N, C-alpha and C positions, 0 to 999 in steps of 0.2 A: 580458576581465568585462565590462562597463559597468553602473552601476548603470540603467540605458535599461533595459538586457537584466534585471538584476535583477526590478525592477518591476512588466517585462512576465512574466516568470516569475511573479511574485504574484499579477497581477489574473488571469492567466488561472485559476493553482489556482482562485483563489478564483469565478473562473464555473463551472469543471467541479463545486466543495462546490453550487454553487445551483441546478444542471444535476439533479444527481444527489438535491437533495432534491425539485426538482421530481417526479421522476419516483417515490419515495418517496411522495408524497401524493399522486399519480394513482394509487395502487399494481399502479405496471407490474409482469408478472410476470416478471423477467430479467434477466442476471446485469447491463445497463445501466448502472443508475445505480453499482451497487459498482463497475463498469470504471472511471467515469466518478475515482467518491474512489480504484482506486488512482493513478490521472493526477494528476488533484489533492497526492496524498502526493510523487509520483512528481519529479511540479516544483518545491514544495517542499524536498524532501530535497539533489534537484542543486542547486535555490540558495543552501543552506547549504553543501555542499562548497562548492561556488564561492567564495563569501564567505567560509570558514573555512578555504577553502587558493588557493584563485587554479582549481585544478582542474576540467574540464568533464567531467561520468560521464555515457560514450556507450551504456548498458546497461542492462539493465532487470535487473542484479540486485542487488536491494536490498541484502541484508548484504550487497556488495559494497563499496558506494558506499556507506553507515556505518559500518563498518570504517576509512573513506577521512578521515571526521570525528575531528579531537581526542578524545583520552582523554573531556576534560575539558566537552568535546559533548555528545558520547555520555552520559554519563552523569548528564547533569542533564537531555535531552532523556528518558532514558529516568521521570528521578524525575518530571521533570511528566508524564508517559503515564501512571504509575502513581499519582498523588496525582489526578489526572483522574478515572482507569475502579475503582481496586482491584489487588486482588492477580488478579496471570494470567498467561501464559506465558509477556510480556516481564519474569518475574520473575528465572524459569528458562533460559529459550531464547528470548532476543530473538530474534538469530540465527538459529535456526529461524524463526520469523515471518514476519520480513524476508522467508529464502529462499520462504517459503510463497507472502508477497503479491510478489513476484516473479517470481512459475514463474506465480501467477494472474493475472496478468495477460497477460502469456504466453498464457499456455494458456484462461483463457477467450475471448478474443477471439473463438476458433475451436474452440469446441472437439468442434463433431464430424470435426473431424481426431484425435484421440483415438482413435472410435468407426468412421472408414469402415473401418477392417478388418473391421467384425462386421459378422452379420448381423442385424437384431430381435430374433432368437429369442437370437442367440447375447449380444448387448446386457444384453436380459433374465437370461438366467442368470444373467451376470457381475452386475450388480446383488442380482437375491436370492440368488450365494453371500453376496456381503459383508454383506449382511441378516443371515443364516442367522447368519455366522461373528464375527459380532456388532458391527455393520459400525463396527467399532475404527476411531475418525478415523486415525488413524498410517498405515489402508490406504488411505484415500481416496485417491479421484484427483485433489482437490482440496480443499484443505484452506479457509474462511473466518475471517477470524481481524478479528468487526468491530466486537467493541468495542478490539482491540490499533489495531487500523487508524484506527480513530476518538485515542484518546490520542494514536498517536504523528504524526498531524493536526493534532493539535491543540498540541501538543510543538513542534512546526516552525510553526507559526502563530506561537506563545509566544515564540520566539526567533528568526525572523524579525524579527517586531516589535521588539524586542529592540535590533536591530541593525543593524536600516533605514531610512537618513537621506530622506523627502519628497523628488521630482524636489525640485530649483529649493534648496533649503539650500546 
C-alpha cells in the first residue's frame, strides 16, 4: 500500500461525494446519489483499514472491514460519528448498520434483481402486505441509514485527514 494509492483513494472518495451532492441538488429521483455515497464510504473505510493494518479490503462487507480496524480506531470513528449526528442506531448496533450499508451497496446497484421472480401484481401485493403489517424497518428489503452513513463518512474523513501526509512530504 503506497502513499499514492491512499491519495488516489481519498481523491476518488471526494469526487464521488461531490457527484452525490450534485445529484441531490438536481433533485434526482433515484438511489444513484446514495450509491455514490456508499462507494465513497467504502473507499474511505478501505483506506483506513490499509493504513491501520496493511490489509487490503476486497469485499463489500462493511461490518467485517470495520471489525478489522484496531479497537481504538473503531471507538474513535464511532465517537466522532456520534458527535456529528447525535444519537442513532450506531450507538447500540453499529455492526448492524454497517451490514445494512454493505448490503445496500450490493443490492441497490441492481434492485430489480430482487424482484425478478415476481409479477407486477405480486410485487404490489408484497409492498401492500409490508405496509399493512406496520412497515417495520426490520422487515424492509432495504434499510437505509443516511444519517449514520453521513456520520461515519465524516468520521473517516477526519481520521484519514489526521493520519494523511500529502504527497511530496
